[in-house]
N, CA, C, O and the ligand as a Tripos MOL2 file, in Angstrom:
@<TRIPOS>MOLECULE
protein
  257   255    65     0     0
PROTEIN
NO_CHARGES

@<TRIPOS>ATOM
      1 N         -27.6360   -5.2800  -21.1510 N.3       1 MET1
      2 CA        -27.2630   -3.9680  -20.6200 C.3       1 MET1
      3 C         -26.2640   -4.0580  -19.4910 C.2       1 MET1
      4 O         -26.4240   -4.8810  -18.5900 O.2       1 MET1
      5 N         -25.3030   -3.2830  -19.5190 N.am      2 LYS2
      6 CA        -24.2490   -3.2200  -18.4870 C.3       2 LYS2
      7 C         -24.4950   -2.3010  -17.4810 C.2       2 LYS2
      8 O         -24.6780   -1.1290  -17.8090 O.2       2 LYS2
      9 N         -24.5360   -2.6630  -16.1700 N.am      3 ILE3
     10 CA        -24.6270   -1.6690  -15.1780 C.3       3 ILE3
     11 C         -23.2990   -1.1810  -14.7120 C.2       3 ILE3
     12 O         -22.4630   -1.9940  -14.3190 O.2       3 ILE3
     13 N         -23.0690    0.0300  -14.7320 N.am      4 THR4
     14 CA        -21.7160    0.5690  -14.2050 C.3       4 THR4
     15 C         -21.9000    1.0870  -12.7790 C.2       4 THR4
     16 O         -22.6440    2.0300  -12.5080 O.2       4 THR4
     17 N         -21.1880    0.4230  -11.9040 N.am      5 LEU5
     18 CA        -21.1510    0.9120  -10.5280 C.3       5 LEU5
     19 C         -20.1410    1.9900  -10.2900 C.2       5 LEU5
     20 O         -19.0350    1.9430  -10.8290 O.2       5 LEU5
     21 N         -20.4760    2.8860   -9.5520 N.am      6 LYS6
     22 CA        -19.4750    4.0060   -9.2610 C.3       6 LYS6
     23 C         -19.3040    4.0260   -7.7380 C.2       6 LYS6
     24 O         -20.2010    3.6120   -7.0040 O.2       6 LYS6
     25 N         -18.1880    4.4930   -7.2860 N.am      7 ALA7
     26 CA        -17.8520    4.5360   -5.9110 C.3       7 ALA7
     27 C         -17.9240    5.9320   -5.2910 C.2       7 ALA7
     28 O         -17.4520    6.8930   -5.8980 O.2       7 ALA7
     29 N         -18.4990    6.0630   -4.1040 N.am      8 CYS8
     30 CA        -18.4370    7.3480   -3.4630 C.3       8 CYS8
     31 C         -17.1360    7.6010   -2.9820 C.2       8 CYS8
     32 O         -16.5420    6.6950   -2.3970 O.2       8 CYS8
     33 N         -16.5420    8.8430   -3.1640 N.am      9 LYS9
     34 CA        -15.1750    9.1060   -2.6640 C.3       9 LYS9
     35 C         -15.0390    9.1720   -1.1700 C.2       9 LYS9
     36 O         -13.9540    9.0520   -0.6010 O.2       9 LYS9
     37 N         -16.1920    9.3690   -0.5520 N.am     10 LYS10
     38 CA        -16.1460    9.5750    0.9640 C.3      10 LYS10
     39 C         -16.1690    8.2540    1.6330 C.2      10 LYS10
     40 O         -15.2630    7.9540    2.4100 O.2      10 LYS10
     41 N         -17.2340    7.3760    1.3590 N.am     11 CYS11
     42 CA        -17.3690    6.1800    2.0150 C.3      11 CYS11
     43 C         -17.0320    4.9310    1.2330 C.2      11 CYS11
     44 O         -17.0330    3.8330    1.7910 O.2      11 CYS11
     45 N         -16.7440    5.0780   -0.0480 N.am     12 LYS12
     46 CA        -16.3650    4.0000   -0.9120 C.3      12 LYS12
     47 C         -17.6040    2.9960   -1.2670 C.2      12 LYS12
     48 O         -17.4640    1.9160   -1.8410 O.2      12 LYS12
     49 N         -18.6620    3.4700   -0.8870 N.am     13 ARG13
     50 CA        -19.9220    2.6140   -1.1920 C.3      13 ARG13
     51 C         -20.0120    2.5570   -2.6720 C.2      13 ARG13
     52 O         -19.7730    3.5630   -3.3410 O.2      13 ARG13
     53 N         -20.3420    1.4410   -3.2090 N.am     14 LEU14
     54 CA        -20.6490    1.4070   -4.6590 C.3      14 LEU14
     55 C         -22.0580    1.4940   -4.9340 C.2      14 LEU14
     56 O         -22.8750    0.8950   -4.2340 O.2      14 LEU14
     57 N         -22.4110    2.2580   -5.9860 N.am     15 THR15
     58 CA        -23.8540    2.4170   -6.2930 C.3      15 THR15
     59 C         -24.0020    2.5810   -7.7770 C.2      15 THR15
     60 O         -23.1040    3.0620   -8.4690 O.2      15 THR15
     61 N         -25.1690    2.1650   -8.2600 N.am     16 ALA16
     62 CA        -25.5760    2.2120   -9.6200 C.3      16 ALA16
     63 C         -26.4070    3.6290   -9.8390 C.2      16 ALA16
     64 O         -26.7710    4.0390  -10.9410 O.2      16 ALA16
     65 N         -26.6170    4.2470   -8.6650 N.am     17 GLU17
     66 CA        -27.3490    5.4940   -8.7580 C.3      17 GLU17
     67 C         -26.4670    6.6500   -9.1080 C.2      17 GLU17
     68 O         -25.2630    6.4670   -9.2930 O.2      17 GLU17
     69 N         -27.0130    7.8260   -9.2060 N.am     18 LYS18
     70 CA        -26.2380    8.9990   -9.5790 C.3      18 LYS18
     71 C         -25.4380    9.5910   -8.4390 C.2      18 LYS18
     72 O         -24.3710   10.1790   -8.6180 O.2      18 LYS18
     73 N         -26.0000    9.4080   -7.2670 N.am     19 VAL19
     74 CA        -25.2590    9.8650   -5.9960 C.3      19 VAL19
     75 C         -25.3090    8.7060   -4.9970 C.2      19 VAL19
     76 O         -26.0710    7.7430   -5.0810 O.2      19 VAL19
     77 N         -24.3780    8.9280   -4.0190 N.am     20 CYS20
     78 CA        -24.3310    8.0140   -2.8960 C.3      20 CYS20
     79 C         -25.5330    8.2910   -2.0070 C.2      20 CYS20
     80 O         -25.8890    9.4620   -1.8730 O.2      20 CYS20
     81 N         -26.1750    7.3340   -1.4020 N.am     21 ILE21
     82 CA        -27.3800    7.5530   -0.6260 C.3      21 ILE21
     83 C         -26.9000    8.2710    0.7340 C.2      21 ILE21
     84 O         -27.6800    9.0070    1.3380 O.2      21 ILE21
     85 N         -25.7340    8.0590    1.1460 N.am     22 SER22
     86 CA        -25.3430    8.6490    2.4760 C.3      22 SER22
     87 C         -24.6630   10.0640    2.1090 C.2      22 SER22
     88 O         -24.7040   10.9660    2.9460 O.2      22 SER22
     89 N         -24.0860   10.2480    0.9540 N.am     23 HIS23
     90 CA        -23.4390   11.4570    0.6350 C.3      23 HIS23
     91 C         -23.8790   12.0580   -0.6790 C.2      23 HIS23
     92 O         -23.1020   12.0410   -1.6330 O.2      23 HIS23
     93 N         -25.0870   12.5920   -0.7790 N.am     24 PRO24
     94 CA        -25.5900   13.0880   -2.0120 C.3      24 PRO24
     95 C         -24.7600   14.3100   -2.5720 C.2      24 PRO24
     96 O         -24.8460   14.6340   -3.7560 O.2      24 PRO24
     97 N         -24.0350   14.9070   -1.7620 N.am     25 GLU25
     98 CA        -23.1980   16.0960   -2.1250 C.3      25 GLU25
     99 C         -21.8250   15.6570   -2.6250 C.2      25 GLU25
    100 O         -21.1250   16.4280   -3.2820 O.2      25 GLU25
    101 N         -21.4330   14.3950   -2.3100 N.am     26 GLU26
    102 CA        -20.1630   13.9440   -2.7270 C.3      26 GLU26
    103 C         -20.1280   13.4740   -4.1700 C.2      26 GLU26
    104 O         -21.1600   13.0560   -4.6960 O.2      26 GLU26
    105 N         -18.9850   13.5280   -4.8220 N.am     27 LYS27
    106 CA        -18.8540   13.0420   -6.1570 C.3      27 LYS27
    107 C         -18.6340   11.5820   -6.2600 C.2      27 LYS27
    108 O         -18.0030   11.0350   -5.3550 O.2      27 LYS27
    109 N         -19.0770   10.8940   -7.2470 N.am     28 LEU28
    110 CA        -18.8620    9.5010   -7.4440 C.3      28 LEU28
    111 C         -17.7500    9.2880   -8.4900 C.2      28 LEU28
    112 O         -17.5770   10.1110   -9.3880 O.2      28 LEU28
    113 N         -17.0160    8.2030   -8.3700 N.am     29 THR29
    114 CA        -15.9730    8.0330   -9.4180 C.3      29 THR29
    115 C         -16.0780    6.5870   -9.8560 C.2      29 THR29
    116 O         -16.4890    5.6780   -9.1350 O.2      29 THR29
    117 N         -15.6570    6.4590  -11.1340 N.am     30 SER30
    118 CA        -15.6270    5.0960  -11.7180 C.3      30 SER30
    119 C         -14.2070    4.5420  -11.6680 C.2      30 SER30
    120 O         -13.9240    3.4560  -12.1750 O.2      30 SER30
    121 N         -13.3170    5.3210  -11.0400 N.am     31 ASP31
    122 CA        -11.9700    4.9060  -10.8860 C.3      31 ASP31
    123 C         -11.7060    4.2030   -9.5440 C.2      31 ASP31
    124 O         -11.1020    4.7550   -8.6240 O.2      31 ASP31
    125 N         -12.1760    2.9960   -9.4890 N.am     32 TRP32
    126 CA        -12.0130    2.1730   -8.2360 C.3      32 TRP32
    127 C         -11.6150    0.8290   -8.5730 C.2      32 TRP32
    128 O         -11.7310    0.4280   -9.7310 O.2      32 TRP32
    129 N         -11.1260    0.0550   -7.5970 N.am     33 SER33
    130 CA        -10.8560   -1.4140   -7.8250 C.3      33 SER33
    131 C         -11.0800   -2.1840   -6.5680 C.2      33 SER33
    132 O         -11.1440   -1.6500   -5.4600 O.2      33 SER33
    133 N         -11.1860   -3.3360   -6.7680 N.am     34 GLY34
    134 CA        -11.5790   -4.3030   -5.5670 C.3      34 GLY34
    135 C         -13.0760   -4.2010   -5.2690 C.2      34 GLY34
    136 O         -13.7690   -3.2770   -5.6950 O.2      34 GLY34
    137 N         -13.5020   -5.1310   -4.5670 N.am     35 PHE35
    138 CA        -14.9430   -5.2480   -4.3880 C.3      35 PHE35
    139 C         -15.1540   -5.9170   -3.0460 C.2      35 PHE35
    140 O         -14.5200   -6.9350   -2.7680 O.2      35 PHE35
    141 N         -16.0450   -5.3670   -2.1840 N.am     36 LEU36
    142 CA        -16.2780   -5.9490   -0.8850 C.3      36 LEU36
    143 C         -17.7680   -5.8320   -0.6840 C.2      36 LEU36
    144 O         -18.3760   -4.7870   -0.9140 O.2      36 LEU36
    145 N         -18.3610   -6.9850   -0.2280 N.am     37 TYR37
    146 CA        -19.7670   -6.9180    0.1610 C.3      37 TYR37
    147 C         -19.8810   -7.1730    1.6750 C.2      37 TYR37
    148 O         -19.5260   -8.2240    2.2080 O.2      37 TYR37
    149 N         -20.4020   -6.1340    2.3080 N.am     38 ILE38
    150 CA        -20.5180   -6.2760    3.7010 C.3      38 ILE38
    151 C         -21.9770   -6.5440    4.0190 C.2      38 ILE38
    152 O         -22.8590   -5.7490    3.6970 O.2      38 ILE38
    153 N         -22.2120   -7.6870    4.6600 N.am     39 LYS39
    154 CA        -23.5970   -7.9500    5.0930 C.3      39 LYS39
    155 C         -23.8980   -7.6510    6.6000 C.2      39 LYS39
    156 O         -24.8860   -7.0330    6.9960 O.2      39 LYS39
    157 N         -22.9090   -8.1750    7.3840 N.am     40 GLU40
    158 CA        -23.1560   -8.0080    8.8400 C.3      40 GLU40
    159 C         -21.9170   -7.2230    9.2960 C.2      40 GLU40
    160 O         -20.9090   -7.7740    9.7370 O.2      40 GLU40
    161 N         -22.0680   -5.8490    9.1520 N.am     41 HIS41
    162 CA        -20.9520   -4.9350    9.5430 C.3      41 HIS41
    163 C         -20.5410   -5.1210   11.0490 C.2      41 HIS41
    164 O         -19.3670   -4.9810   11.3910 O.2      41 HIS41
    165 N         -21.5200   -5.4330   11.9260 N.am     42 LYS42
    166 CA        -21.2850   -5.4510   13.3210 C.3      42 LYS42
    167 C         -20.3010   -6.6970   13.6770 C.2      42 LYS42
    168 O         -19.5910   -6.6330   14.6800 O.2      42 LYS42
    169 N         -20.2850   -7.6410   12.9660 N.am     43 ASN43
    170 CA        -19.4620   -8.7640   13.2760 C.3      43 ASN43
    171 C         -18.2980   -8.9820   12.2690 C.2      43 ASN43
    172 O         -17.6760  -10.0430   12.2210 O.2      43 ASN43
    173 N         -18.0440   -7.9340   11.4810 N.am     44 SER44
    174 CA        -17.0990   -8.0070   10.4530 C.3      44 SER44
    175 C         -15.8000   -7.2460   10.7930 C.2      44 SER44
    176 O         -15.8230   -6.0280   10.9710 O.2      44 SER44
    177 N         -14.6810   -7.9640   10.8790 N.am     45 ILE45
    178 CA        -13.4550   -7.3020   11.1260 C.3      45 ILE45
    179 C         -13.0550   -6.5080    9.8700 C.2      45 ILE45
    180 O         -12.4130   -5.4650    9.9920 O.2      45 ILE45
    181 N         -13.3930   -6.9430    8.7550 N.am     46 VAL46
    182 CA        -12.9990   -6.3300    7.4640 C.3      46 VAL46
    183 C         -13.8150   -4.8530    7.4750 C.2      46 VAL46
    184 O         -13.2790   -3.7820    7.1910 O.2      46 VAL46
    185 N         -15.0790   -5.0090    7.8220 N.am     47 ALA47
    186 CA        -15.8340   -3.7740    7.9050 C.3      47 ALA47
    187 C         -15.3190   -2.8090    8.9190 C.2      47 ALA47
    188 O         -15.2780   -1.6050    8.6680 O.2      47 ALA47
    189 N         -14.9160   -3.3180   10.0860 N.am     48 GLU48
    190 CA        -14.4760   -2.4770   11.1380 C.3      48 GLU48
    191 C         -13.1500   -1.7600   10.6540 C.2      48 GLU48
    192 O         -12.9620   -0.5710   10.9150 O.2      48 GLU48
    193 N         -12.3020   -2.4620    9.9920 N.am     49 ARG49
    194 CA        -10.9500   -1.9120    9.5240 C.3      49 ARG49
    195 C         -11.1520   -0.8650    8.5110 C.2      49 ARG49
    196 O         -10.4530    0.1460    8.4570 O.2      49 ARG49
    197 N         -12.2270   -1.1560    7.6230 N.am     50 ALA50
    198 CA        -12.5340   -0.0960    6.5810 C.3      50 ALA50
    199 C         -13.3980    0.9300    7.0710 C.2      50 ALA50
    200 O         -13.7160    1.8140    6.2750 O.2      50 ALA50
    201 N         -13.8470    0.9710    8.2750 N.am     51 GLY51
    202 CA        -14.6350    2.0560    8.7590 C.3      51 GLY51
    203 C         -16.0530    1.9490    8.1910 C.2      51 GLY51
    204 O         -16.7330    2.9690    8.0730 O.2      51 GLY51
    205 N         -16.5170    0.7570    7.8380 N.am     52 ILE52
    206 CA        -17.8250    0.6190    7.1910 C.3      52 ILE52
    207 C         -18.9070    0.4060    8.2260 C.2      52 ILE52
    208 O         -18.7880   -0.5100    9.0400 O.2      52 ILE52
    209 N         -19.9500    1.2020    8.2340 N.am     53 THR53
    210 CA        -20.9250    1.1370    9.3280 C.3      53 THR53
    211 C         -22.2800    0.7240    8.8710 C.2      53 THR53
    212 O         -23.1990    0.6580    9.6870 O.2      53 THR53
    213 N         -22.4590    0.4390    7.6060 N.am     54 SER54
    214 CA        -23.7070   -0.1500    7.1460 C.3      54 SER54
    215 C         -23.5070   -1.1050    5.9990 C.2      54 SER54
    216 O         -22.5270   -1.0020    5.2610 O.2      54 SER54
    217 N         -24.4390   -2.0460    5.8420 N.am     55 GLU55
    218 CA        -24.2470   -3.0050    4.8350 C.3      55 GLU55
    219 C         -24.3940   -2.4730    3.3550 C.2      55 GLU55
    220 O         -25.0560   -1.4840    3.0420 O.2      55 GLU55
    221 N         -23.6890   -3.2680    2.5050 N.am     56 GLY56
    222 CA        -23.7460   -2.8050    1.1970 C.3      56 GLY56
    223 C         -22.4700   -3.2540    0.4520 C.2      56 GLY56
    224 O         -21.6650   -4.0380    0.9520 O.2      56 GLY56
    225 N         -22.3330   -2.6910   -0.8100 N.am     57 MET57
    226 CA        -21.1930   -2.9950   -1.6390 C.3      57 MET57
    227 C         -20.2670   -1.8500   -1.5000 C.2      57 MET57
    228 O         -20.6500   -0.6810   -1.4670 O.2      57 MET57
    229 N         -18.9230   -2.2640   -1.4120 N.am     58 TYR58
    230 CA        -17.9550   -1.2230   -1.2850 C.3      58 TYR58
    231 C         -16.7020   -1.4160   -2.1420 C.2      58 TYR58
    232 O         -16.3260   -2.5630   -2.3850 O.2      58 TYR58
    233 N         -16.0620   -0.4010   -2.5950 N.am     59 ALA59
    234 CA        -14.8570   -0.5770   -3.3250 C.3      59 ALA59
    235 C         -13.6720   -0.7010   -2.4050 C.2      59 ALA59
    236 O         -13.7040   -0.0080   -1.3890 O.2      59 ALA59
    237 N         -12.6630   -1.4560   -2.6010 N.am     60 ILE60
    238 CA        -11.5000   -1.5010   -1.6870 C.3      60 ILE60
    239 C         -10.6200   -0.3170   -1.8910 C.2      60 ILE60
    240 O         -10.1580    0.3080   -0.9360 O.2      60 ILE60
    241 N         -10.3900   -0.0100   -3.1180 N.am     61 LYS61
    242 CA         -9.5790    1.1830   -3.3840 C.3      61 LYS61
    243 C         -10.3470    2.1650   -4.2680 C.2      61 LYS61
    244 O         -10.9350    1.8050   -5.2880 O.2      61 LYS61
    245 N         -10.3080    3.4630   -3.8090 N.am     62 VAL62
    246 CA        -10.8990    4.5080   -4.6160 C.3      62 VAL62
    247 C          -9.8970    5.6230   -4.8640 C.2      62 VAL62
    248 O          -9.4120    6.2290   -3.9090 O.2      62 VAL62
    249 N          -9.5980    5.8870   -6.0180 N.am     63 ARG63
    250 CA         -8.7240    7.0120   -6.3420 C.3      63 ARG63
    251 C          -9.3310    8.3440   -6.0550 C.2      63 ARG63
    252 O         -10.3910    8.7020   -6.5690 O.2      63 ARG63
    253 N          -8.6300    9.0750   -5.2150 N.am     64 GLN64
    254 CA         -9.2010   10.3580   -4.7930 C.3      64 GLN64
    255 C          -8.8630   11.5610   -5.7330 C.2      64 GLN64
    256 O          -9.2900   12.6860   -5.4740 O.2      64 GLN64
    257 ZN        -20.8160    7.9710    0.5320 Zn       65 ZN65
@<TRIPOS>BOND
     1     1     2 1
     2     2     3 1
     3     3     4 2
     4     3     5 am
     5     5     6 1
     6     6     7 1
     7     7     8 2
     8     7     9 am
     9     9    10 1
    10    10    11 1
    11    11    12 2
    12    11    13 am
    13    13    14 1
    14    14    15 1
    15    15    16 2
    16    15    17 am
    17    17    18 1
    18    18    19 1
    19    19    20 2
    20    19    21 am
    21    21    22 1
    22    22    23 1
    23    23    24 2
    24    23    25 am
    25    25    26 1
    26    26    27 1
    27    27    28 2
    28    27    29 am
    29    29    30 1
    30    30    31 1
    31    31    32 2
    32    31    33 am
    33    33    34 1
    34    34    35 1
    35    35    36 2
    36    35    37 am
    37    37    38 1
    38    38    39 1
    39    39    40 2
    40    39    41 am
    41    41    42 1
    42    42    43 1
    43    43    44 2
    44    43    45 am
    45    45    46 1
    46    46    47 1
    47    47    48 2
    48    47    49 am
    49    49    50 1
    50    50    51 1
    51    51    52 2
    52    51    53 am
    53    53    54 1
    54    54    55 1
    55    55    56 2
    56    55    57 am
    57    57    58 1
    58    58    59 1
    59    59    60 2
    60    59    61 am
    61    61    62 1
    62    62    63 1
    63    63    64 2
    64    63    65 am
    65    65    66 1
    66    66    67 1
    67    67    68 2
    68    67    69 am
    69    69    70 1
    70    70    71 1
    71    71    72 2
    72    71    73 am
    73    73    74 1
    74    74    75 1
    75    75    76 2
    76    75    77 am
    77    77    78 1
    78    78    79 1
    79    79    80 2
    80    79    81 am
    81    81    82 1
    82    82    83 1
    83    83    84 2
    84    83    85 am
    85    85    86 1
    86    86    87 1
    87    87    88 2
    88    87    89 am
    89    89    90 1
    90    90    91 1
    91    91    92 2
    92    91    93 am
    93    93    94 1
    94    94    95 1
    95    95    96 2
    96    95    97 am
    97    97    98 1
    98    98    99 1
    99    99   100 2
   100    99   101 am
   101   101   102 1
   102   102   103 1
   103   103   104 2
   104   103   105 am
   105   105   106 1
   106   106   107 1
   107   107   108 2
   108   107   109 am
   109   109   110 1
   110   110   111 1
   111   111   112 2
   112   111   113 am
   113   113   114 1
   114   114   115 1
   115   115   116 2
   116   115   117 am
   117   117   118 1
   118   118   119 1
   119   119   120 2
   120   119   121 am
   121   121   122 1
   122   122   123 1
   123   123   124 2
   124   123   125 am
   125   125   126 1
   126   126   127 1
   127   127   128 2
   128   127   129 am
   129   129   130 1
   130   130   131 1
   131   131   132 2
   132   131   133 am
   133   133   134 1
   134   134   135 1
   135   135   136 2
   136   135   137 am
   137   137   138 1
   138   138   139 1
   139   139   140 2
   140   139   141 am
   141   141   142 1
   142   142   143 1
   143   143   144 2
   144   143   145 am
   145   145   146 1
   146   146   147 1
   147   147   148 2
   148   147   149 am
   149   149   150 1
   150   150   151 1
   151   151   152 2
   152   151   153 am
   153   153   154 1
   154   154   155 1
   155   155   156 2
   156   155   157 am
   157   157   158 1
   158   158   159 1
   159   159   160 2
   160   159   161 am
   161   161   162 1
   162   162   163 1
   163   163   164 2
   164   163   165 am
   165   165   166 1
   166   166   167 1
   167   167   168 2
   168   167   169 am
   169   169   170 1
   170   170   171 1
   171   171   172 2
   172   171   173 am
   173   173   174 1
   174   174   175 1
   175   175   176 2
   176   175   177 am
   177   177   178 1
   178   178   179 1
   179   179   180 2
   180   179   181 am
   181   181   182 1
   182   182   183 1
   183   183   184 2
   184   183   185 am
   185   185   186 1
   186   186   187 1
   187   187   188 2
   188   187   189 am
   189   189   190 1
   190   190   191 1
   191   191   192 2
   192   191   193 am
   193   193   194 1
   194   194   195 1
   195   195   196 2
   196   195   197 am
   197   197   198 1
   198   198   199 1
   199   199   200 2
   200   199   201 am
   201   201   202 1
   202   202   203 1
   203   203   204 2
   204   203   205 am
   205   205   206 1
   206   206   207 1
   207   207   208 2
   208   207   209 am
   209   209   210 1
   210   210   211 1
   211   211   212 2
   212   211   213 am
   213   213   214 1
   214   214   215 1
   215   215   216 2
   216   215   217 am
   217   217   218 1
   218   218   219 1
   219   219   220 2
   220   219   221 am
   221   221   222 1
   222   222   223 1
   223   223   224 2
   224   223   225 am
   225   225   226 1
   226   226   227 1
   227   227   228 2
   228   227   229 am
   229   229   230 1
   230   230   231 1
   231   231   232 2
   232   231   233 am
   233   233   234 1
   234   234   235 1
   235   235   236 2
   236   235   237 am
   237   237   238 1
   238   238   239 1
   239   239   240 2
   240   239   241 am
   241   241   242 1
   242   242   243 1
   243   243   244 2
   244   243   245 am
   245   245   246 1
   246   246   247 1
   247   247   248 2
   248   247   249 am
   249   249   250 1
   250   250   251 1
   251   251   252 2
   252   251   253 am
   253   253   254 1
   254   254   255 1
   255   255   256 2
@<TRIPOS>SUBSTRUCTURE
     1 MET1         2 RESIDUE 1 A MET
     2 LYS2         6 RESIDUE 1 A LYS
     3 ILE3        10 RESIDUE 1 A ILE
     4 THR4        14 RESIDUE 1 A THR
     5 LEU5        18 RESIDUE 1 A LEU
     6 LYS6        22 RESIDUE 1 A LYS
     7 ALA7        26 RESIDUE 1 A ALA
     8 CYS8        30 RESIDUE 1 A CYS
     9 LYS9        34 RESIDUE 1 A LYS
    10 LYS10       38 RESIDUE 1 A LYS
    11 CYS11       42 RESIDUE 1 A CYS
    12 LYS12       46 RESIDUE 1 A LYS
    13 ARG13       50 RESIDUE 1 A ARG
    14 LEU14       54 RESIDUE 1 A LEU
    15 THR15       58 RESIDUE 1 A THR
    16 ALA16       62 RESIDUE 1 A ALA
    17 GLU17       66 RESIDUE 1 A GLU
    18 LYS18       70 RESIDUE 1 A LYS
    19 VAL19       74 RESIDUE 1 A VAL
    20 CYS20       78 RESIDUE 1 A CYS
    21 ILE21       82 RESIDUE 1 A ILE
    22 SER22       86 RESIDUE 1 A SER
    23 HIS23       90 RESIDUE 1 A HIS
    24 PRO24       94 RESIDUE 1 A PRO
    25 GLU25       98 RESIDUE 1 A GLU
    26 GLU26      102 RESIDUE 1 A GLU
    27 LYS27      106 RESIDUE 1 A LYS
    28 LEU28      110 RESIDUE 1 A LEU
    29 THR29      114 RESIDUE 1 A THR
    30 SER30      118 RESIDUE 1 A SER
    31 ASP31      122 RESIDUE 1 A ASP
    32 TRP32      126 RESIDUE 1 A TRP
    33 SER33      130 RESIDUE 1 A SER
    34 GLY34      134 RESIDUE 1 A GLY
    35 PHE35      138 RESIDUE 1 A PHE
    36 LEU36      142 RESIDUE 1 A LEU
    37 TYR37      146 RESIDUE 1 A TYR
    38 ILE38      150 RESIDUE 1 A ILE
    39 LYS39      154 RESIDUE 1 A LYS
    40 GLU40      158 RESIDUE 1 A GLU
    41 HIS41      162 RESIDUE 1 A HIS
    42 LYS42      166 RESIDUE 1 A LYS
    43 ASN43      170 RESIDUE 1 A ASN
    44 SER44      174 RESIDUE 1 A SER
    45 ILE45      178 RESIDUE 1 A ILE
    46 VAL46      182 RESIDUE 1 A VAL
    47 ALA47      186 RESIDUE 1 A ALA
    48 GLU48      190 RESIDUE 1 A GLU
    49 ARG49      194 RESIDUE 1 A ARG
    50 ALA50      198 RESIDUE 1 A ALA
    51 GLY51      202 RESIDUE 1 A GLY
    52 ILE52      206 RESIDUE 1 A ILE
    53 THR53      210 RESIDUE 1 A THR
    54 SER54      214 RESIDUE 1 A SER
    55 GLU55      218 RESIDUE 1 A GLU
    56 GLY56      222 RESIDUE 1 A GLY
    57 MET57      226 RESIDUE 1 A MET
    58 TYR58      230 RESIDUE 1 A TYR
    59 ALA59      234 RESIDUE 1 A ALA
    60 ILE60      238 RESIDUE 1 A ILE
    61 LYS61      242 RESIDUE 1 A LYS
    62 VAL62      246 RESIDUE 1 A VAL
    63 ARG63      250 RESIDUE 1 A ARG
    64 GLN64      254 RESIDUE 1 A GLN
    65 ZN65       257 GROUP 0 **** ****
C-alpha cells in the first residue's frame, strides 16, 4: 500500500492525514516537490529560513 503525502499550502507540512494538524481549514495539495525533515527546529538554519517552528516533514516547494 502506498501512502500519499500531501502538503499544507500554508505551512508546507507534509501529512498523510486529510488535513494539516496546524491548519485544519487550509487545503492540502499533492502538487509539491522536495522533502525536508526537521527534527530540531531551534538549532536548524534550514528551519529558520523556511519559517518552520515545529518538527515534522515539510515540502520544499508547494504550488499555490
Ligand atoms: Zn499547515
